[in-house]
N, C-alpha and C positions, 0 to 999 in steps of 0.2 A: 504494499500500500504506499510506503514511504517512498519506495522508487517511482511509482507511478505518480505521485505528487510531484517528485523532483522534476520529471519529464515534462509534466505539464506547466510546473514554474518556468522551466526552461524554454518552453516554448511561447509562453506568454512574454518572457523577457526579449525572445528574438523578435516576437511581433511588434512588441513596444519600440524596440530600436528601428526595426523596418518603418513603423510609422513615423518614428520622430525623425529619420533620415528623408523619408518621402517630404513631411512638412518643412524642412530645411530646404530643400531643393527647390519646392514650390515659394518659399518665401523669397528666395535668391532671384529665381527667375522672375518673379513679380518684381522685386527691386531693380533688376535689369532693365525691364520694359518701362518703370516709372521713370528711372534717371534718363532713359533716352528719350521719352515723351516730353519729360519737363524740359530737358537741354534743347530740345527742337521748338518747344513752345516758347522757351527764351529768345533763341534766336530770331523766330519768325517775329515776336513781340518787338524785339529792338529794332528789326529791319523796318516794319511797318510804322513804327514810330519816327525813325529817321527819314522814311522816303515817301511816305503818302502826301506829305506838304509839296513835294516837288512832282508829284505825278499828275500832270495835267497834259492838254492838248499841245502845248507849246514845246514839251518834252519830247513828245512822240514825233514831233514834225521838226524838229530843229537838228543841226548839225552839231559834234563837239565843238568846243570853244575853251579859250584859255580862262575865262571867266565862268564860275560856277553856274551863275543866275541865268545865263545865255546858253548853256549847253543842254545837248539832246542826244537822243540815240536813233536818230533815223537812218544814220549810215550803218551802224553796227547791225540794226535791226534787219535791214534790208539786206546787208551781207549775211547774217543768218539764214533768212530765207533762201538766199541763192544757195548757200553751202548746202543746207538739209535738202532743197530740193533735187540739185544733182547728184548728191549722196544717195538719196533715195534711187534716182533713176538707175544709178551703176550697181547699187548694192542688191536691190530686189531681185533682179534676172539672174546675176550671178551666183548671189547666194543660195536661192530657191533651186536654180539649175544644178548647182553643185550637190546639195542637200537630197535631191531627187536622184540623181546618177549613184551617189554613194549609198544610199538606204534601197532604192527599187532596183538599179540594175547593176550596179558593180559585184562583183563575186567577193566573198569574204575570204579573201586570201591575206598573206603577210602584208602586201605591198599596200592594198588598202587600208587594212588596220593602221598601218603606220602614217598613212595620209591622215585618217582620222584623228590620231594621237597627236600629229602636229598641228591640226587645226584646233583641238582642244588646249594646246600649251599656248598657241599664238593668241588665245582667248584672254590670256593672263599676262601677256607682254606689256609693260609700262608705255602709257600713251607717247610718252616723250620719244621713246625709241621710233614711233611710226612716224613722229615729226622729223627726226633726223633722217629718215629712209627717204619721206617725201621730199626732203630738201636736196637730197643727194641725187634720187632718181628722176623726181618729176620736175622740180624747179631747174635743177642745174644740167641735167643729162637731156631732158625731154623738150623742155621749152626755155632753155639756153638763157636761164635765169630770171626768166618772169614769173612773178610772184603772184600769180592769177587766181581768179575763183575755181578754174579747173584743176589746178595743182592741189588748192586744198581740198576739194570735193574727193579728189583721188586719193589723197592721204587718208581722209575721213572713211573713205570706203574700205582701206586696209584694215583701218583701226575697227570697225564695228562688222567687217565681213565674216569673221569666225563665230562671232555671237549669233548672227542671222543662220548660219549654216547649221549651227548646233540647235537652236532654238526649233529650226525647219525639221531638222532630223527627229528630233523628240515628239513635235506633233505628228509625225507620219507614222513613228513607231508607237503613239496612243492609239491609232487607228485599229480595230479589232481584226485579226487575221481572218475572221469568219466572212467578212466582207469581201476580202479578197477571194477567198475559196468560192464564194458564191458567184462571183462575176467571171473567175475562170471556167466553173462548171458550166456557165450559160455560153461559152466559146469565146469570150473577150481575150486578146491578147494583153501582153503585160503594159503597152503605152496605155491601152483603152482603160485597163483597170487603174491605172495611176491617174488618168485624165478625169476619169468619171466616177471614181470611188475614192481613191485616196485623198486628191487634192481637195474635193469638196470638204471632206471631212476634217482634214487637217487645216484648212484655212483658217479658223480663228486663232488656233495656236501660234500658227505662222505669221499672222498680221500682228497679234500681240507682242511676239518675240521682234518682228521688223520694227514695229512703232517704240518698244522700248529702246532697243540699240539706236534709234534716230535720236531719242531722248538723250542718251549718253553722248552722243555726237555733239548736241547741241551745248552740253555743258562743258566740254573739254575745251582748254585754254591751251595747254602745253603744245599740242601739235601746229595749232594756227598760230602762236606765239612765234615759232619757228618759220613757218610756211608765209606768213603775211608781214609780221614785225611793222604793222602799220597801227597807230594809235589814235591819231589825231586827222581823221577823214572828213572831208567836207564833200563827198561827192557819192551818189550811189550807183553800186554796179550795174551797168546796162548790157553787158555780153557775158559770157565764159571767160574772156580773156581781160575782164577788168581787174584791178585791184580791189582789195576788200578788207574790213575789219568785221569782227562778230562780237556778240553781246558780252561774253565771260572776258575778252582781251580788253575791251573798253571799261568793262566794271573794274579790273584788276588795276589798270592804269589810273582810274579816278581814286581808287582807295590808296594807291601809292603816293598820291599828292599829298604835300605839306599842309595845304589849306584844309580846314575843318569843313567848310561848305561842301568840297568835294565828295565828303563821306554821304551826305543825303542825297546828292544825284545819283552815287553808287548803289546807295540802298533803294532809290526807285527804279535803277535799272534790274536789280536783283529780283524786285517784285514783278517787273515785267516776264523777266526769265522764268521765275517761277510760275506765273500764270501760262506761259506757253509750255512749259514742262507738264504740269498738272493737266492742262488740256489735252496734250498727246498721250498721256498716261490714262486719262478718262475715257478717250477715243478707243484705245486698245482694250480697257474695261469693256466698254459697250459693244464692241466688235466680237468678244468671247461670248458675253452673256446672249447677245441677240443671234449669233449664227452658229453657234454650239449644239449641236444633235447629240444626245445620249443614245447609247445601244439600245435603251428599254423603251424608246419612244417610238 
């Protein structure tokens, strides 16, 4: 009887230790979330307080100036739109096509596995490395030193292309194999299966990955600092050969100014950049929720 009681007591102690350990982990995770949210809220509050007084129509329609009260973001905003638009035109067909080939057509041999491994590794390369690569290959070699919108878009394409490829592959992997089997059973060939079955089902995930990758391209400043190196621009890019600047680079320039008034317009530019990023992320969420079809439907 004493032996049985000791076993019961031992089990109760082990159970109490497990419960205590679980509670400690839950509290730790909750504190981590709270600290992150509070830090983000503090940063957003500080940016809104500093930037909202400067956020008006004149700020959106004016060029950069040596005087903070006369400065605006028209040129960097237009440059950002140009870079994102051209990057999307270059990235989407190349990234989606690469993912389709690797996932649906390429044989699973050692060479193709090595390609997939290298793509995954390229997704983790620091952005400044892509800036140096773009400066050497696109600016100096292809365009003879011309720091154009095309050179910037090609550099940003290299930066986000691995992300698009990986996201597209994961979206196609999520398509149930029974869908493919049913299409093959009806006599469809491989391309017909990919075009009519796999791509429509994988499209929400692919578009979400593409938009999130483009959102990263908008916020990157290191590659554009190397490619563009322009901070006080008083013109709008009118062609792919035009020089340009972008919002992150302009924000960095204003923040580095000694005058305190430039902090306010930098905060206003940060608000505009956040609105653009949140809008793109919202579009990604909307696409996923609207067009995603589940197997049980």
